[in-house]
LONU-734807 format. One line per 2 residues: number of its first residue (from 1); for each residue z, y, x of N, C-alpha, C. Coordinates in nm, 4 decimals. Atoms other than C-alpha are relative to their C-alpha. Layout:
// LONU-734807
NUM	Z Y X Z Y X Z Y X | ...
// end
This chain:
// LONU-734807
1	0.0100 -0.0611 0.0772 0.0173 -0.0079 0.0241 0.0236 0.1479 0.0703 | 0.0208 -0.1086 -0.1064 -0.0612 0.3364 0.1533 0.0689 0.1224 -0.0321
3	-0.1539 -0.1027 0.0565 0.1726 0.6217 0.1825 -0.0563 0.1394 -0.1034 | 0.0361 -0.1159 0.0568 0.1518 0.9008 -0.0307 0.0212 0.1474 0.0538
5	0.0003 -0.1545 -0.0463 0.0956 1.3014 0.0659 -0.0531 0.1105 -0.0875 | 0.0562 -0.1512 0.0907 0.1254 1.5956 -0.1394 0.0263 0.1214 0.1139
7	0.0426 -0.1168 -0.0299 0.0336 1.9175 -0.0196 0.0357 0.1450 -0.0879 | -0.0135 -0.1188 0.0638 0.1562 2.2690 -0.0808 -0.0220 0.0983 0.1138
9	0.0418 -0.0870 -0.1047 -0.0268 2.5181 0.1115 -0.0983 0.0889 -0.1200 | 0.0285 -0.1133 0.0785 -0.1193 2.9046 -0.0071 -0.2142 -0.0112 0.0280
11	0.1261 -0.0030 -0.0157 -0.5245 2.8276 0.0860 -0.0616 -0.1537 -0.0615 | 0.1121 0.1912 0.0988 -0.7688 2.5689 -0.1486 -0.0486 -0.0254 0.1146
13	0.0951 0.0576 -0.1271 -0.9898 2.5655 0.1162 0.0491 -0.1251 0.1070 | -0.1060 0.0456 -0.1231 -0.7556 2.4412 0.3747 0.0671 -0.1464 -0.1181
15	-0.0829 0.0722 0.0738 -0.5972 2.2316 0.1047 -0.1026 -0.1511 -0.0797 | 0.0564 0.0554 0.0030 -0.9486 2.0431 0.0370 -0.0863 -0.0718 0.0831
17	0.0035 0.0520 -0.1095 -1.0324 2.0069 0.3131 0.0370 -0.1279 0.0843 | -0.1012 0.0538 -0.0300 -0.7260 1.8778 0.4383 0.0179 -0.1479 -0.0770
19	-0.0220 0.1537 0.0701 -0.6862 1.5819 0.1506 -0.1969 -0.0677 -0.0060 | 0.0509 0.1348 -0.0282 -1.0431 1.4464 0.2383 0.0067 -0.0654 0.1507
21	0.0136 0.0486 -0.1131 -0.9961 1.4078 0.5796 0.1463 -0.1326 0.0187 | -0.1735 0.1357 -0.0018 -0.6169 1.2255 0.5235 -0.0517 -0.1211 -0.1162
23	0.0355 0.0831 0.1002 -0.7974 1.0496 0.2371 -0.0795 -0.1403 0.1084 | 0.0826 0.0647 -0.1337 -0.9718 0.8471 0.5430 0.0456 -0.0498 0.0406
25	-0.0776 0.1029 -0.0951 -0.7172 0.7380 0.6820 0.0188 -0.1193 -0.0532 | -0.0164 0.1363 0.0651 -0.6254 0.3665 0.6782 0.1378 0.0287 -0.0682
27	-0.1154 0.0480 0.0766 -0.2848 0.3792 0.5359 0.0105 0.1484 -0.0768 | -0.0144 -0.0994 0.0000 -0.2703 0.7125 0.3888 -0.0950 0.0635 -0.1544
29	0.0151 -0.0382 0.0783 -0.3248 0.8836 0.0753 0.0230 0.1183 -0.0805 | -0.0733 -0.0700 0.0768 -0.3274 1.2155 -0.0914 0.0315 0.0348 -0.1313
31	0.0131 -0.0156 0.2020 -0.2283 1.2513 -0.4941 0.0627 0.1227 -0.0190 | -0.0174 -0.1213 0.0848 -0.1170 1.5727 -0.5490 -0.0411 0.1256 0.1015
33	0.0395 -0.1008 -0.0191 -0.1685 1.9486 -0.4625 0.0376 0.1070 -0.0291 | -0.0866 -0.1377 0.0250 0.0134 2.2991 -0.4970 -0.0125 0.1523 0.0763
35	0.0420 -0.1159 -0.0405 -0.1101 2.6262 -0.4256 0.1578 0.0708 -0.0004 | -0.0899 -0.1132 0.0404 0.1922 2.8055 -0.5172 0.1697 -0.0622 0.0028
37	-0.1051 0.0465 -0.0305 0.5804 2.7430 -0.4604 0.0559 -0.0932 -0.1950 | 0.0177 0.0450 0.0925 0.5898 2.7275 -0.8537 0.0022 -0.1334 -0.0874
39	0.1052 0.1577 -0.0167 0.3390 2.4399 -0.9240 0.0665 -0.0740 0.0968 | -0.0663 0.1294 -0.0788 0.4853 2.2226 -0.6625 0.1267 -0.0264 -0.0619
41	-0.1126 0.0213 0.0651 0.8469 2.2449 -0.8150 -0.0362 -0.1083 -0.1185 | 0.0143 0.0248 0.1343 0.7317 2.1988 -1.1457 -0.0692 -0.1611 -0.0014
43	0.0007 0.1558 -0.0008 0.4757 1.8982 -1.0210 0.0550 -0.1093 0.0201 | -0.0392 0.1481 -0.0394 0.7102 1.6952 -0.8793 0.1354 0.0006 -0.0940
45	-0.0487 0.0308 0.0996 0.9500 1.7363 -1.1935 -0.0848 -0.0730 -0.0856 | 0.0033 0.0466 0.0957 0.7113 1.6025 -1.3801 -0.0649 -0.1528 0.0511
47	0.0556 0.1273 -0.0992 0.5262 1.3122 -1.1491 0.0767 -0.0874 -0.0208 | -0.0627 0.0519 0.0039 0.6564 1.0292 -1.2019 0.0244 -0.1095 0.1403
49	0.0304 0.0942 -0.1632 0.5976 0.8792 -0.8472 -0.0033 0.1732 0.0938 | 0.0064 -0.0902 -0.0520 0.6648 1.2177 -0.5910 -0.0298 -0.1142 0.1385
51	0.0494 0.0120 -0.2113 0.4938 1.1773 -0.1951 0.1086 -0.0898 0.0503 | -0.0928 0.0991 -0.1119 0.6093 0.9781 0.0379 0.0404 0.1282 0.1189
53	0.0147 -0.0685 -0.0540 0.5408 1.2657 0.2289 0.0044 0.1230 0.0051 | 0.0484 -0.0474 0.0889 0.5389 1.6258 0.1530 -0.0161 0.1301 0.1188
55	-0.0040 -0.1146 -0.1315 0.3597 1.9018 0.4223 0.0061 0.1080 -0.1163 | -0.0145 -0.1107 0.0309 0.4584 2.2363 0.2929 -0.0323 0.1683 0.1276
57	0.0258 -0.0964 -0.0026 0.3484 2.5890 0.4012 0.1027 0.0740 0.0254 | -0.1268 -0.0727 0.0291 0.6561 2.8380 0.4938 -0.0561 0.1156 -0.0763
59	-0.0014 -0.1247 0.0833 0.4129 3.1143 0.3649 -0.0737 -0.0337 -0.1810 | -0.0174 0.0318 0.1335 0.4261 2.9247 0.0408 -0.0414 0.1327 -0.1434
61	-0.0735 -0.1061 0.0878 0.4046 3.2393 -0.2396 0.1024 -0.0228 -0.1319 | -0.0446 0.0578 0.1680 0.5730 3.2492 -0.5479 0.1433 -0.0584 0.0461
63	-0.1411 0.0811 -0.0722 0.9243 3.1111 -0.3923 0.0619 0.0374 0.1375 | -0.0688 0.0648 -0.0988 1.1858 3.0805 -0.1730 -0.0486 -0.0890 0.0808
65	0.0519 0.1077 0.0220 1.0411 2.8634 0.0362 0.1068 -0.1456 0.0725 | -0.1439 0.0715 -0.0605 1.3632 2.7310 0.2893 0.0263 -0.0207 -0.1341
67	-0.0512 -0.0029 0.0974 1.5168 2.7777 -0.0606 -0.0623 -0.1576 -0.0726 | 0.0514 0.1157 0.0113 1.2796 2.5282 -0.1816 0.0054 -0.1314 0.0866
69	-0.0120 0.0870 -0.1602 1.2865 2.3267 0.1299 0.1323 -0.0620 -0.0707 | -0.1618 -0.0008 0.0260 1.6688 2.3025 0.0630 0.0006 -0.0863 -0.0881
71	-0.0315 0.0316 0.1057 1.6368 2.2191 -0.3464 -0.0706 -0.1461 0.0851 | 0.0626 0.0938 -0.0308 1.3918 1.9514 -0.2462 0.0500 -0.1060 0.0363
73	-0.0966 0.0977 -0.0637 1.5942 1.7614 0.0181 0.1041 -0.0338 -0.1251 | -0.0859 0.0187 0.0783 1.8315 1.7957 -0.2060 0.0253 -0.1025 -0.1353
75	0.0650 0.0897 0.1303 1.6993 1.6255 -0.5620 -0.0742 -0.0890 0.0483 | 0.0366 0.0686 -0.0712 1.4455 1.4550 -0.3847 0.0138 -0.0799 0.1654
77	-0.0469 0.1112 -0.1598 1.6099 1.2251 -0.0686 -0.0746 -0.0520 0.0547 | 0.1188 0.1092 -0.0755 1.3266 1.0344 0.0052 -0.0809 0.0677 -0.0137
79	0.1274 -0.0580 -0.0719 1.0626 1.2947 0.0110 0.0029 0.0128 0.1954 | -0.0611 -0.0253 -0.1573 0.9878 1.3211 0.3991 -0.0559 0.1997 -0.0679
81	0.0745 -0.1424 0.0240 0.9179 1.7439 0.3760 -0.0260 -0.0056 0.2051 | 0.0570 -0.0458 -0.1113 0.6851 1.8409 0.6720 -0.0110 0.1744 0.0048
83	0.0649 -0.0871 0.0200 0.6650 2.2383 0.7543 -0.1389 -0.0077 0.0504 | 0.1472 -0.0030 -0.0039 0.2768 2.3227 0.7467 -0.0207 0.1007 0.1221
85	0.0195 -0.1088 -0.0314 0.2516 2.5679 1.0313 -0.1440 0.0387 0.0064 | 0.1166 -0.0504 -0.0626 -0.0569 2.7986 1.1385 -0.0028 -0.0256 0.1509
87	-0.0086 -0.0007 -0.1000 0.0773 2.8096 1.4766 0.1481 -0.0010 0.0352 | -0.1634 -0.0131 -0.0551 0.3938 2.7579 1.6896 0.0529 0.0878 0.0027
89	-0.0635 -0.1326 -0.0219 0.6349 2.9792 1.6039 0.1201 -0.0952 0.0098 | -0.1411 0.0626 0.0188 1.0351 2.8523 1.7277 0.0704 0.0431 -0.1275
91	-0.1492 -0.0686 0.0575 1.2241 3.1075 1.4887 -0.0492 -0.1142 -0.1451 | 0.0171 0.0356 0.0966 1.0070 2.9439 1.1668 0.0571 -0.1648 0.0417
93	-0.0161 0.1477 -0.0073 1.0257 2.5827 1.3041 0.1749 -0.0035 -0.0420 | -0.1508 0.0360 0.0163 1.4149 2.6001 1.3473 0.0335 0.0756 -0.1625
95	-0.0250 -0.0695 0.1230 1.4155 2.8578 0.9942 -0.0149 -0.1378 -0.0985 | 0.0752 0.1181 0.1006 1.2578 2.5010 0.8183 0.0718 -0.1082 0.0482
97	-0.0825 0.1025 -0.0198 1.4389 2.2530 0.9848 0.1144 0.0058 -0.0395 | -0.1439 -0.0688 0.0311 1.7847 2.3941 0.9161 -0.0096 -0.0082 -0.2159
99	-0.0192 -0.0139 0.1247 1.6772 2.4055 0.5638 -0.0015 -0.1000 -0.0700 | 0.1218 0.0979 0.0514 1.5336 2.0635 0.5165 -0.0595 -0.0733 0.0212
101	0.1220 0.0415 -0.0697 1.2397 1.9907 0.6983 0.0192 -0.0905 0.0983 | -0.0018 0.1487 -0.1101 1.2217 1.6123 0.8813 -0.0397 0.0644 0.1186
103	0.0515 -0.0463 -0.1004 1.0198 1.8160 1.1326 -0.1774 0.1137 -0.0505 | 0.0307 -0.0659 0.0059 0.6873 2.0193 1.1494 -0.1580 0.0173 0.0155
105	0.1422 -0.0091 0.0008 0.2829 2.0163 1.2025 -0.0289 0.0965 0.0219 | 0.1002 -0.1834 -0.0622 0.0026 2.2749 1.3075 -0.0860 -0.0768 -0.0761
107	0.0792 -0.0391 0.1137 -0.2885 2.3249 1.0823 -0.1488 -0.0673 0.1241 | 0.1147 0.0125 -0.1139 -0.4760 2.2930 1.4335 -0.0356 -0.0863 0.0097
109	-0.0218 0.0891 -0.0241 -0.4113 1.9715 1.5012 -0.1304 -0.0983 -0.0057 | 0.1887 0.1002 0.0291 -0.7569 1.7271 1.5515 0.0645 -0.0941 -0.0470
111	-0.0100 0.1281 0.0728 -0.7759 1.4086 1.3035 0.1272 -0.0980 0.0675 | -0.0340 0.0859 -0.0094 -0.6611 1.1819 1.5013 0.1729 0.0676 0.0165
113	-0.1660 -0.0434 -0.0215 -0.2956 1.3517 1.6389 0.0075 0.0426 -0.1484 | -0.1118 -0.0738 0.1535 -0.2432 1.4581 1.2469 0.0455 -0.1935 -0.0790
115	0.0251 0.2252 0.0033 -0.3268 1.0193 1.1845 0.1280 -0.0175 0.0426 | -0.1112 0.0282 -0.1388 -0.0445 0.9954 1.4881 0.1182 0.0238 -0.1002
117	-0.1287 -0.0874 0.0048 0.1769 1.2433 1.3329 0.0413 -0.0934 -0.1559 | -0.0347 0.0086 0.1726 0.1708 1.1230 0.9645 0.0913 -0.1059 -0.0063
119	-0.0318 0.1201 0.0035 0.1993 0.7814 1.0908 0.1697 0.0031 0.0817 | -0.1138 -0.0357 -0.0629 0.5348 0.8502 1.2891 0.1029 0.0958 -0.1260
121	-0.0979 -0.0667 0.0624 0.6653 1.0778 1.0094 0.0306 -0.1321 -0.1069 | -0.0244 0.0873 0.0215 0.6214 0.7817 0.7991 0.1111 -0.1097 0.0137
123	-0.0665 0.1128 -0.0125 0.7507 0.5086 0.9752 0.1815 0.0057 0.0888 | -0.1067 -0.0522 -0.0715 1.0123 0.6931 1.1733 0.1430 0.0767 -0.0819
125	-0.0261 -0.0635 0.0702 1.0933 0.9384 0.9539 -0.0270 0.2086 0.0757 | 0.0213 -0.1332 -0.1327 0.9890 1.2530 1.2312 -0.1127 -0.0139 0.0371
127	0.1322 -0.0622 -0.1511 0.7397 1.3739 1.5118 0.0534 0.1282 0.0401 | 0.0086 -0.0977 -0.0844 0.7852 1.5431 1.7697 -0.1269 0.0515 0.1332
129	0.1498 -0.0862 -0.0625 0.4378 1.7543 1.9155 0.0088 -0.0195 0.1114 | -0.0519 -0.0225 -0.1500 0.6323 1.8012 2.2266 0.0173 -0.1523 0.1170
131	-0.0045 0.0922 -0.0800 0.6278 1.4276 2.3402 0.1629 -0.0438 0.0094 | -0.1483 0.0838 -0.0189 1.0342 1.3969 2.3252 0.0310 -0.0271 -0.1204
133	0.0083 0.1120 0.1045 1.1218 1.1296 2.1236 0.1442 0.0375 -0.0485 | -0.1422 -0.0529 0.0676 1.4251 1.3340 1.9223 -0.0497 0.0459 -0.1380
135	-0.0494 -0.0630 0.1873 1.4932 1.3793 1.5245 0.0567 0.0939 0.0235 | -0.1029 -0.1561 0.0323 1.6273 1.7522 1.5193 0.0609 -0.0224 -0.0870
137	-0.0287 0.0463 0.1167 1.6737 1.6493 1.1856 0.1880 -0.0435 0.0108 | -0.1535 0.0937 -0.0910 1.9654 1.3963 1.3016 0.0640 0.0875 0.0500
139	-0.1373 -0.0594 -0.0668 2.1181 1.6334 1.5432 0.0339 0.0664 -0.1220 | -0.0431 -0.0683 0.0855 2.1860 1.8170 1.2498 0.0935 -0.0184 -0.1027
141	-0.0995 0.0782 0.0305 2.3899 1.5455 1.0537 0.0344 -0.0354 0.1049 | -0.0676 0.1258 -0.1328 2.5465 1.3463 1.3698 0.1137 0.0722 0.0233
143	-0.0931 -0.0617 -0.0938 2.8600 1.4240 1.4791 0.0229 0.0445 0.1309 | 0.0219 -0.0340 -0.1284 2.9081 1.5303 1.8073 0.1149 -0.1068 0.0793
145	-0.0413 0.1271 -0.0943 2.9313 1.1895 1.9998 -0.0038 0.0254 0.1461 | -0.0151 0.0018 -0.1367 2.8955 1.3219 2.3555 0.0692 0.0990 0.0550
147	-0.0787 -0.0828 -0.0433 3.1255 1.5460 2.5709 -0.0987 0.1122 -0.0322 | 0.0782 -0.1055 0.0332 2.9982 1.9101 2.4852 -0.0486 0.1049 0.1412
149	0.0004 -0.0783 -0.1413 2.8955 2.1176 2.7950 0.0554 0.1029 0.0124 | -0.0969 -0.1724 -0.0991 3.0819 2.3673 3.0052 -0.0777 0.0883 -0.0107
151	0.0492 -0.1212 -0.0102 2.9954 2.6992 2.8880 0.1126 0.1272 0.0553 | -0.0970 -0.1147 -0.0456 3.1120 3.0377 3.0308 -0.0913 0.1407 -0.1546
153	0.0042 -0.1063 0.1007 3.1015 3.3540 2.7471 -0.1364 0.0607 0.0257 | 0.1117 -0.0402 0.0194 2.7722 3.4735 2.9062 -0.1045 -0.0631 -0.0791
155	0.1322 0.0903 0.0153 2.5884 3.1744 2.8310 0.0334 -0.0381 -0.2022 | -0.0377 0.0110 0.1311 2.7624 3.1498 2.4711 -0.0801 0.1267 -0.0795
157	0.0194 -0.0981 0.0796 2.6626 3.4761 2.3956 -0.1586 0.0138 0.0133 | 0.1625 0.0182 0.0340 2.2884 3.4060 2.5195 -0.0273 -0.1132 -0.1502
159	0.0488 0.0661 0.1086 2.2814 3.1309 2.3027 0.0177 0.0007 -0.1529 | 0.0003 -0.0875 0.1641 2.3920 3.3204 1.9730 -0.1133 0.0065 -0.0432
161	0.1074 -0.0570 0.0208 2.1341 3.4928 2.0547 -0.1370 -0.0626 0.0107 | 0.1195 0.1080 0.0080 1.8451 3.2688 2.1477 -0.0373 -0.0506 -0.1256
163	-0.0358 0.0236 0.1094 1.9130 3.1239 1.7973 -0.0809 0.0936 -0.1252 | 0.0021 -0.1346 0.0923 1.8047 3.4502 1.6404 -0.1348 -0.0023 0.0413
165	0.1437 -0.0504 0.0156 1.4663 3.6027 1.5777 -0.0474 0.0636 0.1456 | 0.0732 -0.0795 -0.1032 1.4934 3.7839 1.9106 -0.0649 -0.0668 0.1146
167	0.0678 0.0542 -0.1619 1.2486 3.7585 2.2154 0.0876 0.0220 0.0888 | -0.0484 -0.0058 -0.0816 1.3733 3.6957 2.4948 0.0496 0.1632 0.1067
169	-0.0006 -0.1488 -0.0655 1.2851 4.0261 2.6410 0.0544 0.1191 -0.0682 | -0.1178 0.0022 0.0879 1.5319 4.1274 2.3554 0.1161 0.0048 0.0282
171	-0.0874 0.0278 -0.0017 1.7861 3.9511 2.3797 0.0376 0.0787 0.1776 | -0.0329 -0.0673 -0.1551 1.7871 4.0579 2.8201 0.0582 0.1780 -0.0738
173	-0.0460 -0.1866 -0.0146 1.8358 4.4546 2.6762 0.1218 -0.0066 -0.1254 | -0.1283 -0.0201 0.0586 2.1181 4.3423 2.4150 0.0527 -0.0233 0.0679
175	-0.1003 -0.0005 -0.1229 2.3001 4.1868 2.6919 -0.0092 0.1061 0.1224 | -0.0259 -0.0392 -0.1498 2.2054 4.4214 2.9552 -0.0007 -0.0463 0.1282
177	0.0323 0.1466 -0.0742 2.0792 4.1768 3.1823 -0.2053 0.0572 0.0165 | 0.1565 -0.0299 -0.0339 1.7740 4.1830 3.4045 -0.0747 -0.1669 -0.0954
179	0.0483 0.0917 0.0825 1.5129 3.9224 3.2102 0.0018 -0.1431 0.1351 | -0.0481 0.0959 -0.1272 1.5249 3.7091 3.5476 0.1391 -0.0870 -0.0531
181	-0.1963 0.1089 0.0075 1.9361 3.6086 3.4789 -0.0375 -0.0372 -0.1685 | 0.0090 0.0744 0.0910 1.8186 3.5393 3.1459 -0.1086 -0.1238 -0.0502
183	0.0891 0.1345 -0.0156 1.5246 3.3229 3.1998 0.1694 -0.1643 0.0882 | -0.0982 0.0475 -0.0114 1.8245 3.1892 3.3884 0.1151 -0.0846 -0.0415
185	-0.0429 0.0825 0.0987 2.0214 3.0966 3.1560 -0.0466 -0.0829 -0.1165 | 0.1416 0.1403 0.0491 1.7351 2.9151 2.9772 0.0156 -0.0330 0.0425
187	-0.0199 0.0855 -0.0820 1.7398 2.7284 3.1899 0.0655 -0.1020 0.0315 | -0.0474 0.0498 -0.0562 2.0614 2.6367 3.2899 0.0371 -0.0683 -0.1474
189	-0.0004 0.0855 0.1303 2.1128 2.5446 2.9158 -0.0191 -0.1185 -0.0262 | 0.0987 0.1000 0.0063 1.8093 2.3844 2.8852 0.0592 -0.1698 0.0678
191	-0.0721 0.0912 -0.1201 1.9522 2.1548 3.1497 0.0856 -0.0648 -0.0646 | -0.1262 0.0609 0.0654 2.2946 2.0848 2.9844 -0.0052 -0.0464 -0.0810
193	0.0636 0.0790 0.1502 2.1436 2.0004 2.6261 -0.0450 -0.0734 0.0102 | 0.1052 0.1163 0.0359 1.8703 1.8329 2.7804 -0.0989 -0.0574 -0.1205
195	0.1124 -0.0365 0.0699 1.6183 1.9660 2.6147 -0.1312 0.0811 0.0086 | 0.1208 0.0008 -0.0950 1.2878 2.0904 2.6527 -0.0462 0.1545 -0.0378
197	0.0315 -0.1162 0.1246 1.2678 2.4110 2.4057 0.0693 0.0885 -0.0572 | -0.1082 -0.1271 0.0907 1.4148 2.6708 2.2031 0.0926 -0.0446 -0.0804
199	0.0308 0.0625 0.1728 1.3724 2.4955 1.8798 0.1496 -0.1232 0.0205 | -0.0673 0.0707 -0.0569 1.6002 2.1966 2.0657 0.0899 0.0278 0.0421
201	-0.1458 -0.0514 0.0482 1.8596 2.3996 2.1432 0.0356 0.0820 -0.0788 | -0.0532 0.0109 0.1257 1.9272 2.5533 1.8767 0.0599 -0.1072 -0.0592
203	-0.0407 0.0937 0.0617 1.9517 2.2138 1.7113 0.1402 -0.0275 0.0788 | -0.1541 0.0217 -0.0057 2.2374 2.1186 1.9348 0.0598 0.1239 0.0228
205	-0.0721 -0.1042 0.0099 2.3630 2.4163 1.8965 0.0887 0.0302 -0.1183 | -0.0494 0.0536 0.0697 2.4145 2.3660 1.5730 0.1203 -0.1053 -0.0327
207	-0.0757 0.1621 -0.0076 2.5168 2.0021 1.6101 0.1204 0.0330 0.0569 | -0.1238 -0.0168 -0.0794 2.7980 2.1409 1.8509 0.0964 0.0753 -0.0243
209	-0.0974 -0.1153 0.0085 2.9301 2.4155 1.6401 0.0049 0.0860 0.0947 | 0.0022 -0.0971 -0.1103 2.8622 2.6730 1.8678 -0.0504 0.0888 -0.0430
211	0.0959 -0.1072 0.0586 2.6580 2.9275 1.6229 -0.0023 -0.0208 -0.1218 | -0.0373 -0.0449 0.1118 2.6996 3.0542 1.3492 -0.1488 -0.0008 -0.0675
213	0.1248 0.0110 0.0774 2.3526 3.0314 1.1027 0.0033 0.0684 -0.1424
// end
């Protein structure tokens, strides 16, 4: 039996083209689509068979997408909700993961990458495009099982700011430090938390209750 896919995106042309593509994949079929948040929630509540995977754009009109994702995660826990992004954006990814998305995919992915991503999402519940086999949603749910890294006050301040939408340059100005020092804090914390991206750092900070969101 093929896994079912739902698509919620503001662009009809994209929905049509990606639906045709996904329907050529051996193990997947698109069962419904929505152009706005109201239509999406209405369809989810009306259908007797919700999709296994829901691709949702953070720019979907007519609704607060993060609130919608949180609502879907609570009402339809079996749906694997995936953020569908125009381009890589750490702040949007972090917000969507915290809201309840399992992972994210990019609209610029080639067909082979997309099929592989859908397969991993369906089988494992997540997909990580940077090649690191981390389930960031699980990091939000799991208890603090390993010793928390030792950090000084400046690193904690950087950690809080790095979890915001500020750029590294803006963080440097806010902390009254040169950008090279900020880069050093970033690299040090990446090593301490064993992550390779700002998103991973934010997820680890949340898991360890080191920041407020």
